Steps between C-alpha positions, in 0.01 A plus 500: 500500500149375487378270777562203272864605446440631148628846411250751364527870433181558702636327812831683466319833466288436809797388708699810403207733565384355830471740793811350660712564190360853467586586860855374452556709185313813610529527880361856488154345458532368856468855640123480458492204743690677779282629783585870477281798414405518133684829450824334617457212255411749228812708566723190503347386171564843345859507624578150372342572162698830482173689465543751784508855370872553533680749280607207282137407424396862446787549253391189307155660475655808339514735799830687514642492854849549638516170686645502853407265783252675729648331806876554455534723194811312391384280211222481245161398637450151359321211670813301582672797662194632681392169653830313535818704473426844646688549830210695653250229408735231632502682837119515494483126425738435793283707737183328376647152544634595844149607605370161383777325693671360189881506495 
C-alpha cells in the first residue's frame, strides 16, 4: 500500500523486496553479517548453496567418480549427507559444540 492507502504495483514491489523481506526469505544472506572470519562465512555460503566440491557436484560437471563419503564411506558424498547426516560428521559437530559450551 502506498502511504495514502492506495495500492500500486511499485509500492507492492518495494515492500516485497525490502531488506527485511529478503532476509526472511533468504536467511543465508545473513551469514555475511556474522562476525566470523571471512573464510568461515565463505565456506558456509558454499555449503548452503550446495557449491562445495563434493562428489555430487563433480559428477554434475561430468567427472566420473565412484561416490563414497570421505568421512564414513557408507553413503554417496552429497551435501546433505556430508554436512548433516554423516555419523562421523555428527560426532565432530558434537565435539565442536561441546568445546564452545553449547549443549
